[in-house]
MDTraj code that builds the backbone (N, CA, C; nanometers):
import mdtraj as md
import numpy as np

residues = "MET ALA ASP VAL ILE GLY SER LEU ARG ARG ASP PRO LEU THR ILE ALA ILE PHE VAL THR LEU VAL ALA ALA THR THR ILE SER ARG ALA TRP ALA PHE GLU TRP PHE GLY TYR ALA PRO CYS GLU LEU CYS LEU GLN GLN ARG TYR ALA TYR TYR LEU GLY ALA PRO LEU ALA ALA LEU ALA ALA ILE ALA PHE VAL ALA GLY TRP SER LEU SER GLY ALA ILE GLY LEU ALA LEU VAL VAL ALA ILE PHE PHE ALA ASN ALA ILE PHE GLY GLY TRP HIS ALA GLY VAL GLU TRP GLY PHE TRP ALA GLY PRO THR GLY CYS SER GLY ALA PHE THR LYS ALA LEU ASP ALA SER ASP PHE MET ARG GLN LEU GLU THR THR LYS LEU VAL ARG CYS ASP GLU VAL ALA ILE ARG ILE LEU GLY LEU SER LEU ALA GLY TRP ASN ALA VAL ILE SER PHE ALA LEU PHE VAL LEU ALA CYS LEU GLY ALA ARG LEU ALA LEU VAL ARG ARG ARG ALA".split()
xyz = np.array([
    [-6.4134, 8.4636, -4.2888],
    [-6.3491, 8.4064, -4.4062],
    [-6.4033, 8.4702, -4.5341],
    [-6.5340, 8.4948, -4.5372],
    [-6.5944, 8.5561, -4.6548],
    [-6.5386, 8.6972, -4.6762],
    [-6.5076, 8.7680, -4.5650],
    [-6.4502, 8.9016, -4.5772],
    [-6.3122, 8.8973, -4.6414],
    [-6.2316, 8.7961, -4.6041],
    [-6.0984, 8.7823, -4.6616],
    [-6.1085, 8.7527, -4.8107],
    [-6.1966, 8.6607, -4.8478],
    [-6.2137, 8.6265, -4.9893],
    [-6.2646, 8.7472, -5.0670],
    [-6.3572, 8.8206, -5.0086],
    [-6.4065, 8.9424, -5.0734],
    [-6.2961, 9.0446, -5.0919],
    [-6.2091, 9.0607, -4.9907],
    [-6.0971, 9.1539, -5.0009],
    [-5.9970, 9.1099, -5.1063],
    [-5.9803, 8.9779, -5.1200],
    [-5.8863, 8.9289, -5.2209],
    [-5.9325, 8.9630, -5.3617],
    [-6.0619, 8.9826, -5.3789],
    [-6.1119, 9.0167, -5.5120],
    [-6.1082, 9.1668, -5.5382],
    [-6.0877, 9.2465, -5.4335],
    [-6.0988, 9.3909, -5.4499],
    [-5.9757, 9.4712, -5.4109],
    [-5.8854, 9.4151, -5.3351],
    [-5.7804, 9.4957, -5.2746],
    [-5.6408, 9.4399, -5.3021],
    [-5.5595, 9.5108, -5.3791],
    [-5.4248, 9.4611, -5.4081],
    [-5.3367, 9.4518, -5.2834],
    [-5.3593, 9.5376, -5.1850],
    [-5.2820, 9.5295, -5.0608],
    [-5.3093, 9.3979, -4.9898],
    [-5.4356, 9.3609, -4.9774],
    [-5.4707, 9.2344, -4.9129],
    [-5.4115, 9.1172, -4.9901],
    [-5.4148, 9.1250, -5.1206],
    [-5.3574, 9.0183, -5.2030],
    [-5.2077, 9.0073, -5.1791],
    [-5.1374, 9.1209, -5.1771],
    [-4.9925, 9.1190, -5.1552],
    [-4.9593, 9.0600, -5.0183],
    [-5.0360, 9.0962, -4.9167],
    [-5.0134, 9.0406, -4.7826],
    [-5.0419, 8.8910, -4.7826],
    [-5.1508, 8.8502, -4.8456],
    [-5.1877, 8.7090, -4.8506],
    [-5.0815, 8.6268, -4.9229],
    [-5.0315, 8.6766, -5.0357],
    [-4.9261, 8.6072, -5.1106],
    [-4.8008, 8.5946, -5.0238],
    [-4.7666, 8.7020, -4.9537],
    [-4.6503, 8.6982, -4.8640],
    [-4.6663, 8.5901, -4.7580],
    [-4.7831, 8.5865, -4.6942],
    [-4.8066, 8.4898, -4.5868],
    [-4.8081, 8.3460, -4.6378],
    [-4.8729, 8.3232, -4.7512],
    [-4.8782, 8.1870, -4.8060],
    [-4.7385, 8.1419, -4.8489],
    [-4.6637, 8.2292, -4.9132],
    [-4.5282, 8.1933, -4.9568],
    [-4.4381, 8.1657, -4.8360],
    [-4.4456, 8.2507, -4.7348],
    [-4.3636, 8.2308, -4.6146],
    [-4.4037, 8.1024, -4.5414],
    [-4.5320, 8.0747, -4.5349],
    [-4.5794, 7.9524, -4.4707],
    [-4.5333, 7.8299, -4.5490],
    [-4.5401, 7.8368, -4.6802],
    [-4.5001, 7.7236, -4.7633],
    [-4.3530, 7.6901, -4.7453],
    [-4.2669, 7.7909, -4.7473],
    [-4.1241, 7.7624, -4.7328],
    [-4.0927, 7.7155, -4.5908],
    [-4.1651, 7.7682, -4.4924],
    [-4.1409, 7.7211, -4.3556],
    [-4.1852, 7.5760, -4.3390],
    [-4.2902, 7.5360, -4.4087],
    [-4.3333, 7.3953, -4.4053],
    [-4.2298, 7.3055, -4.4735],
    [-4.1684, 7.3541, -4.5801],
    [-4.0627, 7.2759, -4.6458],
    [-3.9460, 7.2554, -4.5493],
    [-3.9093, 7.3604, -4.4766],
    [-3.8025, 7.3467, -4.3773],
    [-3.8433, 7.2489, -4.2679],
    [-3.9708, 7.2511, -4.2270],
    [-4.0197, 7.1594, -4.1231],
    [-4.0099, 7.0143, -4.1704],
    [-4.0493, 6.9871, -4.2954],
    [-4.0367, 6.8516, -4.3484],
    [-3.8909, 6.8074, -4.3470],
    [-3.8019, 6.8987, -4.3826],
    [-3.6598, 6.8671, -4.3811],
    [-3.6136, 6.8381, -4.2374],
    [-3.6610, 6.9158, -4.1431],
    [-3.6241, 6.8965, -4.0026],
    [-3.6716, 6.7604, -3.9521],
    [-3.7871, 6.7144, -4.0033],
    [-3.8410, 6.5854, -3.9634],
    [-3.7777, 6.4681, -4.0387],
    [-3.6765, 6.4956, -4.1206],
    [-3.6011, 6.3877, -4.1820],
    [-3.6257, 6.3643, -4.3294],
    [-3.7094, 6.4447, -4.3935],
    [-3.7330, 6.4304, -4.5375],
    [-3.6335, 6.5194, -4.6114],
    [-3.5230, 6.4601, -4.6510],
    [-3.4163, 6.5357, -4.7164],
    [-3.4612, 6.5770, -4.8572],
    [-3.4416, 6.7038, -4.8927],
    [-3.4801, 6.7496, -5.0269],
    [-3.3761, 6.7097, -5.1315],
    [-3.4243, 6.6859, -5.2516],
    [-3.3316, 6.6598, -5.3622],
    [-3.2847, 6.7947, -5.4183],
    [-3.1979, 6.7889, -5.5153],
    [-3.1444, 6.9110, -5.5757],
    [-3.2540, 6.9951, -5.6404],
    [-3.3487, 6.9310, -5.7085],
    [-3.4581, 7.0055, -5.7722],
    [-3.5487, 7.0708, -5.6682],
    [-3.5716, 7.0021, -5.5579],
    [-3.6527, 7.0594, -5.4497],
    [-3.5868, 7.1854, -5.3944],
    [-3.4573, 7.1788, -5.3756],
    [-3.3845, 7.2958, -5.3251],
    [-3.3929, 7.4121, -5.4236],
    [-3.3864, 7.3830, -5.5526],
    [-3.3957, 7.4889, -5.6535],
    [-3.5342, 7.5523, -5.6564],
    [-3.6376, 7.4738, -5.6284],
    [-3.7730, 7.5285, -5.6274],
    [-3.7946, 7.6262, -5.5125],
    [-3.7132, 7.6183, -5.4109],
    [-3.7262, 7.7086, -5.2965],
    [-3.6869, 7.8516, -5.3293],
    [-3.6043, 7.8706, -5.4315],
    [-3.5601, 8.0056, -5.4666],
    [-3.6773, 8.0990, -5.4945],
    [-3.7828, 8.0458, -5.5535],
    [-3.9005, 8.1294, -5.5822],
    [-3.9597, 8.1857, -5.4537],
    [-3.9598, 8.1061, -5.3498],
    [-4.0149, 8.1520, -5.2222],
    [-3.9200, 8.2499, -5.1535],
    [-3.7901, 8.2241, -5.1659],
    [-3.6911, 8.3146, -5.1063],
    [-3.6978, 8.4535, -5.1692],
    [-3.7333, 8.4598, -5.2950],
    [-3.7438, 8.5874, -5.3650],
    [-3.8875, 8.6394, -5.3653],
    [-3.9840, 8.5506, -5.3862],
    [-4.1230, 8.5925, -5.4014],
    [-4.1868, 8.6462, -5.2754],
    [-4.1606, 8.5843, -5.1603],
    [-4.2222, 8.6310, -5.0352],
    [-4.1763, 8.7726, -4.9987],
    [-4.0457, 8.8007, -4.9974],
    [-4.0046, 8.9384, -4.9669],
    [-4.0509, 9.0397, -5.0711],
    [-4.0544, 8.9982, -5.1968],
    [-4.0997, 9.0888, -5.3022],
    [-4.2482, 9.1221, -5.2862],
    [-4.3289, 9.0235, -5.2507],
    [-4.4706, 9.0491, -5.2244],
    [-4.4861, 9.1393, -5.1020],
    [-4.4017, 9.1207, -5.0014],
    [-4.4050, 9.2082, -4.8834],
    [-4.3683, 9.3514, -4.9209],
    [-4.2688, 9.3662, -5.0071],
    [-4.2328, 9.5012, -5.0536],
    [-4.3459, 9.5634, -5.1348],
    [-4.4155, 9.4824, -5.2134],
    [-4.5313, 9.5333, -5.2876],
    [-4.6385, 9.5815, -5.1900],
    [-4.6606, 9.5064, -5.0826],
    [-4.7590, 9.5475, -4.9816],
    [-4.7187, 9.6802, -4.9188],
    [-4.5903, 9.6940, -4.8881],
    [-4.5412, 9.8199, -4.8309],
    [-4.5619, 9.9342, -4.9300],
    [-4.5376, 9.9084, -5.0569],
    [-4.5586, 10.0113, -5.1599],
    [-4.7056, 10.0533, -5.1652],
    [-4.7970, 9.9566, -5.1549],
    [-4.9396, 9.9912, -5.1558],
    [-4.9758, 10.0760, -5.0343],
    [-4.9222, 10.0414, -4.9181],
    [-4.9489, 10.1192, -4.7960],
    [-4.8964, 10.2614, -4.8120],
    [-4.7811, 10.2767, -4.8753],
    [-4.7206, 10.4091, -4.8961],
    [-4.7902, 10.4885, -5.0058],
    [-4.8831, 10.4240, -5.0759],
    [-4.9534, 10.4941, -5.1833],
    [-4.8852, 10.4853, -5.3183],
    [-4.7854, 10.4012, -5.3305],
    [-4.7134, 10.3853, -5.4569],
    [-4.7726, 10.2671, -5.5327],
    [-4.8890, 10.2886, -5.5898],
    [-4.9604, 10.1766, -5.6525],
    [-4.8855, 10.1198, -5.7733],
    [-4.8175, 10.2044, -5.8489],
    [-4.7427, 10.1527, -5.9640],
    [-4.6275, 10.0636, -5.9176],
    [-4.5555, 10.1060, -5.8149],
    [-4.4465, 10.0239, -5.7610],
    [-4.5006, 9.8918, -5.7066],
    [-4.6138, 9.8980, -5.6383],
    [-4.6762, 9.7758, -5.5878],
    [-4.7172, 9.6831, -5.7011],
    [-4.7740, 9.7408, -5.8070],
    [-4.8151, 9.6610, -5.9230],
    [-4.6946, 9.5971, -5.9913],
    [-4.5855, 9.6727, -6.0017],
    [-4.4634, 9.6181, -6.0617],
    [-4.4082, 9.5053, -5.9750],
    [-4.4092, 9.5251, -5.8433],
    [-4.3635, 9.4204, -5.7520],
    [-4.4461, 9.2940, -5.7673],
    [-4.5788, 9.3097, -5.7737],
    [-4.6646, 9.1920, -5.7917],
    [-4.6453, 9.1292, -5.9291],
    [-4.6172, 9.2110, -6.0294],
    [-4.5912, 9.1557, -6.1634],
    [-4.4651, 9.0689, -6.1621],
    [-4.3655, 9.1100, -6.0870],
    [-4.2455, 9.0271, -6.0731],
    [-4.2777, 8.8971, -5.9989],
    [-4.3635, 8.9075, -5.8978],
    [-4.4077, 8.7880, -5.8250],
    [-4.4826, 8.6941, -5.9198],
    [-4.5617, 8.7512, -6.0088],
    [-4.6327, 8.6717, -6.1103],
    [-4.5337, 8.5878, -6.1901],
    [-4.4302, 8.6526, -6.2404],
    [-4.3313, 8.5823, -6.3230],
    [-4.2592, 8.4738, -6.2425],
    [-4.2239, 8.5061, -6.1198],
    [-4.1507, 8.4116, -6.0348],
    [-4.2338, 8.2858, -6.0100],
    [-4.3589, 8.3038, -5.9691],
    [-4.4384, 8.1873, -5.9329],
    [-4.4945, 8.1136, -6.0549],
    [-4.5088, 8.1813, -6.1677],
    [-4.5471, 8.1103, -6.2899],
    [-4.4347, 8.0148, -6.3300],
    [-4.3113, 8.0666, -6.3289],
    [-4.1963, 7.9819, -6.3627],
    [-4.1824, 7.8673, -6.2628],
    [-4.2054, 7.8948, -6.1354],
    [-4.1917, 7.7905, -6.0341],
    [-4.3021, 7.6856, -6.0452],
    [-4.4217, 7.7269, -6.0857],
    [-4.5298, 7.6295, -6.1062],
    [-4.4928, 7.5329, -6.2190],
    [-4.4361, 7.5859, -6.3252],
    [-4.3922, 7.5006, -6.4364],
    [-4.2800, 7.4080, -6.3902],
    [-4.1848, 7.4626, -6.3175],
    [-4.0716, 7.3838, -6.2682],
    [-4.1193, 7.2742, -6.1729],
    [-4.2097, 7.3086, -6.0810],
    [-4.2643, 7.2095, -5.9884],
    [-4.3419, 7.1007, -6.0602],
    [-4.4194, 7.1402, -6.1618],
    [-4.4930, 7.0423, -6.2418],
    [-4.3997, 6.9502, -6.3172],
    [-4.2923, 7.0065, -6.3711],
    [-4.1936, 6.9253, -6.4418],
    [-4.1278, 6.8254, -6.3447],
    [-4.0918, 6.8729, -6.2251],
    [-4.0298, 6.7846, -6.1260],
    [-4.1275, 6.6749, -6.0834],
    [-4.2542, 6.7097, -6.0646],
    [-4.3543, 6.6076, -6.0302],
    [-4.3649, 6.5042, -6.1428],
    [-4.3562, 6.5492, -6.2670],
    [-4.3574, 6.4565, -6.3808],
    [-4.2379, 6.3629, -6.3796],
    [-4.1232, 6.4132, -6.3374],
    [-4.0047, 6.3281, -6.3227],
    [-4.0313, 6.2220, -6.2162],
    [-4.0923, 6.2645, -6.1054],
    [-4.1224, 6.1697, -5.9975],
    [-4.2237, 6.0634, -6.0407],
    [-4.3196, 6.1009, -6.1228],
    [-4.4192, 6.0047, -6.1720],
    [-4.3643, 5.9182, -6.2850],
    [-4.2467, 5.9518, -6.3364],
    [-4.1868, 5.8736, -6.4438],
    [-4.2382, 5.9113, -6.5818],
    [-4.3001, 6.0284, -6.5957],
    [-4.3507, 6.0725, -6.7256],
    [-4.2370, 6.1105, -6.8198],
    [-4.1278, 6.1594, -6.7659],
    [-4.0106, 6.1971, -6.8443],
    [-3.8877, 6.1860, -6.7546],
    [-3.7728, 6.1883, -6.8176],
    [-3.6475, 6.1729, -6.7432],
    [-3.6081, 6.3046, -6.6776],
    [-3.5484, 6.2935, -6.5629],
    [-3.4952, 6.4097, -6.4934],
    [-3.3490, 6.4279, -6.5267],
    [-3.2863, 6.5214, -6.4626],
    [-3.1435, 6.5414, -6.4871],
    [-3.0639, 6.4193, -6.4404],
    [-2.9632, 6.3842, -6.5157],
    [-2.8857, 6.2647, -6.4825],
    [-2.8097, 6.2804, -6.3522],
    [-2.7828, 6.4014, -6.3092],
    [-2.7093, 6.4238, -6.1853],
    [-2.7830, 6.3772, -6.0612],
    [-2.9163, 6.3711, -6.0672],
    [-2.9893, 6.3283, -5.9478],
    [-3.0958, 6.2238, -5.9773],
    [-3.1082, 6.1826, -6.1022],
    [-3.2054, 6.0773, -6.1312],
    [-3.1578, 5.9791, -6.2372],
    [-3.0348, 5.9953, -6.2816],
    [-2.9826, 5.9055, -6.3834],
    [-2.9395, 5.7723, -6.3252],
    [-2.9099, 5.6821, -6.4126],
    [-2.8663, 5.5493, -6.3700],
    [-2.7243, 5.5574, -6.3135],
    [-2.6986, 5.4744, -6.2147],
    [-2.5661, 5.4687, -6.1574],
    [-2.4817, 5.3738, -6.2417],
    [-2.3562, 5.4092, -6.2601],
    [-2.2680, 5.3241, -6.3393],
    [-2.1980, 5.2237, -6.2483],
    [-2.1696, 5.1094, -6.3050],
    [-2.1039, 5.0037, -6.2291],
    [-1.9570, 5.0396, -6.2089],
    [-1.9105, 5.0234, -6.0864],
    [-1.7709, 5.0535, -6.0545],
    [-1.6800, 4.9486, -6.1171],
    [-1.5673, 4.9958, -6.1696],
    [-1.4719, 4.9054, -6.2328],
    [-1.3805, 4.8382, -6.1310],
    [-1.3467, 4.9115, -6.0248],
    [-1.2608, 4.8552, -5.9205],
    [-1.2935, 4.9239, -5.7880],
    [-1.2210, 4.8894, -5.6821],
    [-1.2495, 4.9428, -5.5478],
    [-1.2287, 5.0939, -5.5404],
    [-1.1256, 5.1444, -5.6060],
    [-1.1013, 5.2892, -5.6002],
    [-1.2109, 5.3652, -5.6759],
    [-1.2571, 5.3095, -5.7869],
    [-1.3678, 5.3704, -5.8612],
    [-1.4951, 5.3693, -5.7763],
    [-1.5176, 5.2607, -5.7048],
    [-1.6330, 5.2503, -5.6159],
    [-1.6260, 5.3563, -5.5061],
    [-1.5088, 5.3742, -5.4458],
    [-1.4922, 5.4743, -5.3401],
    [-1.5138, 5.6150, -5.3957],
    [-1.4660, 5.6408, -5.5155],
    [-1.4837, 5.7714, -5.5787],
    [-1.6326, 5.7971, -5.6033],
    [-1.7061, 5.6939, -5.6471],
    [-1.8497, 5.7087, -5.6686],
    [-1.9237, 5.7351, -5.5380],
    [-1.8817, 5.6696, -5.4312],
    [-1.9451, 5.6928, -5.3012],
    [-1.9287, 5.8374, -5.2561],
    [-1.8128, 5.8957, -5.2856],
    [-1.7856, 6.0328, -5.2442],
    [-1.8620, 6.1344, -5.3287],
    [-1.8926, 6.1026, -5.4530],
    [-1.9539, 6.2000, -5.5429],
    [-2.1010, 6.1743, -5.5728],
    [-2.1536, 6.0595, -5.5366],
    [-2.2918, 6.0259, -5.5689],
    [-2.3873, 6.0941, -5.4715],
    [-2.4910, 6.1545, -5.5263],
    [-2.5937, 6.2167, -5.4432],
    [-2.6877, 6.1083, -5.3932],
    [-2.7200, 6.1145, -5.2669],
    [-2.8039, 6.0120, -5.2078],
    [-2.9525, 6.0395, -5.2266],
    [-2.9908, 6.1647, -5.2386],
    [-3.1320, 6.1991, -5.2537],
    [-3.1623, 6.2106, -5.4028],
    [-3.2423, 6.1182, -5.4532],
    [-3.2739, 6.1147, -5.5959],
    [-3.3930, 6.2048, -5.6265],
    [-3.3883, 6.2679, -5.7422],
    [-3.4947, 6.3588, -5.7848],
    [-3.6161, 6.2855, -5.8406],
    [-3.6002, 6.1586, -5.8728],
    [-3.7112, 6.0844, -5.9325],
    [-3.7792, 5.9905, -5.8331],
    [-3.7448, 6.0019, -5.7067],
    [-3.8095, 5.9223, -5.6024],
    [-3.8804, 6.0150, -5.5050],
    [-4.0025, 5.9819, -5.4713],
    [-4.0842, 6.0655, -5.3840],
    [-4.0578, 6.0273, -5.2388],
    [-4.0274, 6.1256, -5.1574],
    [-4.0044, 6.1003, -5.0155],
    [-4.1369, 6.0848, -4.9407],
    [-4.2359, 6.1628, -4.9790],
    [-4.3663, 6.1593, -4.9121],
    [-4.4727, 6.2094, -5.0097],
    [-4.5898, 6.1487, -5.0025],
    [-4.7061, 6.1961, -5.0788],
    [-4.8126, 6.2378, -4.9784],
    [-4.8743, 6.3499, -5.0055],
    [-4.9823, 6.4013, -4.9224],
    [-5.1031, 6.4190, -5.0133],
    [-5.2096, 6.3476, -4.9837],
    [-5.3303, 6.3470, -5.0674],
    [-5.2961, 6.3155, -5.2127],
    [-5.2018, 6.2251, -5.2324],
    [-5.1667, 6.1781, -5.3659],
    [-5.0614, 6.2588, -5.4381],
    [-5.0236, 6.3737, -5.3844],
    [-4.9230, 6.4575, -5.4502],
    [-4.7941, 6.4588, -5.3702],
    [-4.6835, 6.4602, -5.4415],
    [-4.5535, 6.4770, -5.3775],
    [-4.5377, 6.6237, -5.3380],
    [-4.4317, 6.6546, -5.2672],
    [-4.4069, 6.7943, -5.2314],
    [-4.3812, 6.8788, -5.3562],
    [-4.3204, 6.8200, -5.4576],
    [-4.3019, 6.8928, -5.5841],
    [-4.4367, 6.9217, -5.6493],
    [-4.5283, 6.8259, -5.6431],
    [-4.6625, 6.8473, -5.6965],
    [-4.7357, 6.9567, -5.6205],
    [-4.7246, 6.9542, -5.4869],
    [-4.7876, 7.0598, -5.4077],
    [-4.7236, 7.1945, -5.4351],
    [-4.5921, 7.1957, -5.4583],
    [-4.5266, 7.3208, -5.4939],
    [-4.5852, 7.3768, -5.6232],
    [-4.6103, 7.2904, -5.7203],
    [-4.6690, 7.3357, -5.8468],
    [-4.8073, 7.3957, -5.8234],
    [-4.8888, 7.3304, -5.7414],
    [-5.0241, 7.3795, -5.7130],
    [-5.0184, 7.5135, -5.6399],
    [-4.9379, 7.5212, -5.5349],
    [-4.9289, 7.6444, -5.4558],
    [-4.8693, 7.7571, -5.5388],
    [-4.7653, 7.7281, -5.6149],
    [-4.7041, 7.8315, -5.6999],
    [-4.8036, 7.8830, -5.8030],
    [-4.8833, 7.7930, -5.8601],
    [-4.9833, 7.8378, -5.9575],
    [-5.0881, 7.9261, -5.8901],
    [-5.1315, 7.8897, -5.7704],
    [-5.2293, 7.9718, -5.6978],
    [-5.1705, 8.1094, -5.6656],
    [-5.0445, 8.1141, -5.6249],
    [-4.9802, 8.2427, -5.5964],
    [-4.9638, 8.3247, -5.7240],
    [-4.9350, 8.2584, -5.8343],
    [-4.9275, 8.3256, -5.9643],
    [-5.0615, 8.3920, -5.9976],
    [-5.1714, 8.3168, -5.9825],
    [-5.3050, 8.3711, -6.0140],
    [-5.3378, 8.4879, -5.9226],
    [-5.3130, 8.4734, -5.7927],
    [-5.3421, 8.5811, -5.6986],
    [-5.2595, 8.7057, -5.7274],
    [-5.1315, 8.6878, -5.7527],
    [-5.0466, 8.8027, -5.7822],
    [-5.0896, 8.8700, -5.9122],
    [-5.1330, 8.7911, -6.0098],
    [-5.1864, 8.8463, -6.1349],
    [-5.3062, 8.9358, -6.1062],
    [-5.3966, 8.8844, -6.0262],
    [-5.5167, 8.9597, -5.9897],
    [-5.4791, 9.0880, -5.9163],
    [-5.3864, 9.0786, -5.8225],
    [-5.3444, 9.1968, -5.7468],
    [-5.2804, 9.3027, -5.8347],
    [-5.1922, 9.2611, -5.9245],
    [-5.1270, 9.3569, -6.0146],
    [-5.2292, 9.4225, -6.1057],
    [-5.3228, 9.3444, -6.1566],
    [-5.4279, 9.3987, -6.2437],
    [-5.5151, 9.4990, -6.1681],
    [-5.5569, 9.4624, -6.0478],
    [-5.6389, 9.5538, -5.9671],
    [-5.5654, 9.6848, -5.9387],
    [-5.4371, 9.6759, -5.9077],
    [-5.3598, 9.7961, -5.8795],
    [-5.3510, 9.8860, -6.0015],
    [-5.3324, 9.8263, -6.1175],
    [-5.3237, 9.9068, -6.2402],
    [-5.4582, 9.9679, -6.2770],
    [-5.5661, 9.8935, -6.2588],
    [-5.7007, 9.9446, -6.2889],
    [-5.7325, 10.0604, -6.1944],
    [-5.7017, 10.0446, -6.0663],
    [-5.7261, 10.1524, -5.9686],
    [-5.6414, 10.2743, -5.9995],
    [-5.5220, 10.2520, -6.0470],
    [-5.4316, 10.3662, -6.0767],
    [-5.4870, 10.4493, -6.1916],
    [-5.5493, 10.3823, -6.2881],
    [-5.6060, 10.4535, -6.4033],
    [-5.7340, 10.5279, -6.3651],
    [-5.8038, 10.4774, -6.2655],
    [-5.9338, 10.5367, -6.2299],
    [-5.9195, 10.6674, -6.1561],
])
top = md.Topology()
chain = top.add_chain()
for i, resn in enumerate(residues, 1):
    res = top.add_residue(resn, chain, resSeq=i)
    for name in ("N", "CA", "C"):
        top.add_atom(name, md.element.get_by_symbol(name[0]), res)
traj = md.Trajectory(xyz[None], top)
């Protein structure tokens, strides 16, 4: 374990591989929770886009480092930095919605309107989303999945930052 941590401080290739593996593991765990019956809300589904883009991009950065294209690898990791920084903010905002710190989008966390008649009620049933963005399906060690997404995305942001910086410093040397 100490060797892996040491490599993460010195080697952009190891960082790119590690970011790829953590991102792929995270999204696969989200799918597993869904398979076990924890339906994601609309905001949860949107947070997955970072993993759909970030994991393959980090893998491409790793391939670039193996091929000796350190600038391409650094650029790839820089894009991963931007993706996971934005996702950390988005996940934190969604967790704040779940904690009730601020209002979420009305489409998935707003108040439901009272039906005027039976046809209005039926129309609402057909168009109303059942999974609310302001209700937590599960908490793990006190954090919702949106909260964990914010933590993991921030960690991936920091690691990708370090990897891109190391690649650029090595390229100049």
